[in-house]
C-alpha positions as a printed Julia matrix, in Angstrom:
114×3 Matrix{Float64}:
   0.04   0.03   -0.12
   2.72   2.63    0.94
   4.41   1.68   -2.55
   1.12   2.53   -4.19
   0.97   5.72   -2.56
   4.43   6.55   -3.33
   3.86   5.74   -7.17
   0.84   7.8    -7.34
   2.3   10.77   -5.42
   5.24  10.61   -8.05
   2.6   10.49  -11.1
   0.59  13.22   -9.73
   3.67  15.28   -9.41
   4.74  14.74  -12.71
   0.97  15.18  -14.0
   1.16  18.64  -12.25
   4.92  19.62  -13.75
   3.4   18.51  -17.41
   0.14  20.45  -16.85
   1.96  23.63  -15.8
   3.53  23.31  -19.26
  -0.17  23.2   -20.65
  -1.01  26.37  -19.12
   0.21  29.41  -20.84
   0.77  31.31  -17.76
   0.57  30.04  -14.22
  -2.65  30.62  -12.11
  -1.95  33.29   -9.11
  -4.5   33.66   -6.33
  -4.56  37.19   -5.11
  -7.07  36.39   -2.05
 -10.73  36.92   -1.2
 -12.78  39.81   -1.97
 -13.83  41.46    1.49
 -16.95  41.36    2.34
 -18.11  39.31   -0.65
 -18.06  35.43   -1.58
 -15.17  35.87   -3.96
 -11.78  36.03   -4.52
  -9.31  37.37   -7.06
  -7.34  35.46   -9.43
  -4.47  36.36  -11.87
  -4.66  34.21  -15.15
  -1.92  35.96  -17.03
  -0.03  38.88  -16.52
  -2.33  41.35  -15.9
  -5.33  39.59  -16.4
  -7.24  39.81  -12.89
 -10.7   38.29  -12.64
 -13.13  37.53   -9.87
 -14.25  34.18   -9.14
 -16.59  32.49   -6.98
 -17.27  28.94   -5.67
 -18.43  26.97   -8.84
 -16.74  28.99  -11.51
 -14.77  27.04  -13.96
 -10.95  28.31  -14.4
 -10.01  27.19  -18.22
  -7.5   24.51  -18.06
  -7.7   24.21  -14.32
 -11.31  23.21  -12.9
 -13.65  24.36  -10.7
 -13.41  26.61   -7.67
 -14.51  24.56   -4.7
 -13.3   26.68   -2.02
 -12.08  30.59   -1.46
 -10.25  31.07    1.88
  -7.66  33.56    3.07
  -4.66  31.39    2.33
  -5.57  29.47   -0.66
  -7.95  28.69   -3.37
  -9.11  25.33   -3.97
  -9.68  24.03   -7.67
 -11.16  20.59   -8.5
 -10.13  19.27  -11.8
 -12.05  16.12  -13.02
 -10.54  14.09  -15.77
 -12.38  13.24  -19.04
 -13.09   9.52  -19.85
 -10.65  10.19  -22.7
  -7.78  11.32  -20.0
  -8.77   8.41  -18.01
  -8.0    6.03  -20.92
  -4.99   7.59  -21.72
  -3.7    7.1   -18.21
  -5.09   3.39  -18.05
  -3.29   2.54  -21.59
   0.06   4.3   -20.36
  -0.09   1.9   -17.23
  -0.59   4.68  -14.69
  -2.6    5.18  -11.98
  -6.15   6.3   -12.97
  -8.12   9.03  -10.84
 -11.32  10.88  -11.43
 -10.53  14.23   -9.77
  -7.64  16.19   -8.7
  -7.68  18.8    -6.14
  -5.31  21.53   -6.61
  -4.53  24.18   -3.54
  -3.2   27.14   -5.03
  -1.5   29.18   -2.11
  -2.07  33.16   -1.78
   0.86  34.82   -3.73
   1.13  37.85   -0.97
   1.57  35.63    2.16
   4.95  35.07    2.84
   5.72  32.35    4.94
   7.91  33.2     7.87
  10.86  31.27    9.07
  10.77  29.21   11.68
  13.08  30.32   14.87
  13.94  28.48   17.84
  12.31  29.21   21.21
  14.22  31.6    23.78
């Protein structure tokens, strides 16, 4: 079971890397819209769009969650995409959940306790 998970993890990582090449530009999450159930994304440099849960982002999937720190998108594979994975002997899945972190939040380095 651990081997299967490791193989699936590698396959998903490879798919994400290859998927990045498919997207002409990266998708950036700019954060939620204060006071509204929407968030802001940048699809390409200078192309900012407001999204809400249920909206489809071309090439990425449907928005399922908008929170302060990240945006969650679900990408459902078509039957043809599943068949291609199966033909290559790869792990076949139906839904891929992608969490896109907010671009303007910086991770603070850990510091030792004093």
